[in-house]
LOFIRO-445144 format. One record per residue (C-alpha): x, y, z. Coordinates in steps of 0.5 Angstrom, whole numbers, plus 500, padded with zeros to 3 digits. Layout:
# residues N
XYZ;...
***
This chain:
# residues 311
557178087;562184086;557190087;558195093;554194099;552200103;555199111;550204114;543201117;541196122;540190117;547191115;550192122;546186124;549182119;556184121;555182128;553175126;559174121;564177126;561173132;561166128;568167125;571169131;574176129;571183127;568183120;570190118;566194113;571194108;571187108;563187106;565192101;568185097;575186099;576178098;583178101;584172106;587175112;585171117;590165119;588158122;591156128;594150123;598155119;601159125;603152128;607151121;610157121;613156128;615150126;618152120;622158124;625153128;627148122;631154119;634155126;636148126;639148119;634143117;633145109;629138108;624140113;623147111;621145104;616140107;613145111;613150106;609145101;604144107;603151109;602153101;597148101;593150107;594157105;591156099;585152102;584158107;584163102;579159098;575158104;575166106;573168099;567163099;565166106;565173103;562171097;556168101;556174106;556179100;550176097;546177104;549184104;546186097;539183100;539186107;541193104;534193101;531192108;529198112;529194119;530187121;528183128;532185134;532178136;539175136;541170131;543163135;550163136;550155134;546156128;551162126;557157127;554151123;552156118;559158116;563152118;558149112;559155107;566156107;567150103;561152098;564155092;559154086;556161084;548158084;549155091;552161094;546165092;542160096;546160102;546168102;539168101;539163108;543168111;539174110;533171112;536169118;539175120;532179118;528174122;532168127;529161127;527162119;532156117;533150122;539146123;536140119;535145113;542147113;544140113;540138108;542143103;549142105;549135102;545137096;548136090;547141084;543137080;538136086;538143088;536144080;531139081;528143087;528149084;524146078;519143083;518149087;515153081;509149083;509150091;502152094;502155101;496155105;495159112;502161112;505154114;502148109;506148103;504143098;504141091;497139087;499132084;493130080;494130072;499124073;504127078;505134075;508130068;504135064;508141067;515137066;516134073;517127072;516122078;523121078;524129081;519127086;522121088;529124089;526130093;523125098;529121098;533127101;528130105;524135102;518132100;514127105;513120103;506118102;502117095;495118098;495125101;489129100;488136102;481136105;475141105;470140110;463141109;460148110;454147115;454155116;450160113;456164111;461163105;467159107;473163104;480159103;486163100;492159097;498163096;502161089;508166088;505173087;498170086;493168091;488162089;481164093;476158094;469160096;465154099;458156099;453155105;451148105;457145100;459138101;466136103;471135098;478134097;484134092;491130091;497133094;504132096;506135102;513139103;517137109;519143114;526143111;522143104;518149106;524153109;528152102;522153098;521160101;528162097;526160090;523166086;516163083;513165076;506162077;504158072;496159070;495153067;497149073;492154077;486152072;487145072;487145080;481149079;478144074;478139080;475143085;470148082;463146082;456149083;457150091;465151090;467157086;475158085;478165082;485168082;488175083;495178084;497179091;498187093;500185100;500180106;499183113;503180119;496177121;496173115;491177111;492178104;490184100;489183092;487186086;480184083;479177083;478173076;474167077;475160073;
***
């Protein structure tokens, strides 16, 4: 987290504005270059320093020593908090410096205030990476991460975060909105995802409850091929229903809105065996399944991809 961040460019300028507005003081460029010195003093520290001055004037040495202990504790706490904030901002900055542009829409002030109230107490390196990605994503496109998502992540243990990152390796996305897990073959145990992981993520609000949810494809009563694209990391899984194909479905577990938002933060390395097993459940004479590497995704959701490999 100690890499130098370039200051120029709208993405970084917007990040500085968001941080400055949220913490109530100008977040200077030299700070975003990773000068982690905690300079800001809380109102509590200022009040203690004032009381200490008065105690010295009064000659109350015992009170001076007492106030020194309180002051040292608060300064240590605020120093750690400042460093936590700057570490998270550094992660966001390193991401945003690779962006050419960001949305001109402002980040909601209440969202930013809540965000920094939380991250000031996040000191674990891996968790700071997640929070930094959230900040970068929200600066790039406001309303990407809800307040509910912030609260869920705030209360997640490191173990729960690690479980989610493992499960997220199998998240599929359809129509840019529906995020789910293909759950045939004994609830993903074949891929090292025990039911305990699923139950834990249901408990903390990242996966919807319900054991009998299915992704349904209606019968194709048209004369055209009905094409469906499912995104899996940098891969697209394409399902083609031939004209006259019957209704079919497969078992899934849906992610909640916070689950979908957090899943976007996790780099996914597609598991081809997972795709093949899903294809074996779907494909038949009137339903074809193939996969390919994604070249680009348009703003309207259309996907450009390499030559399709049929399964």
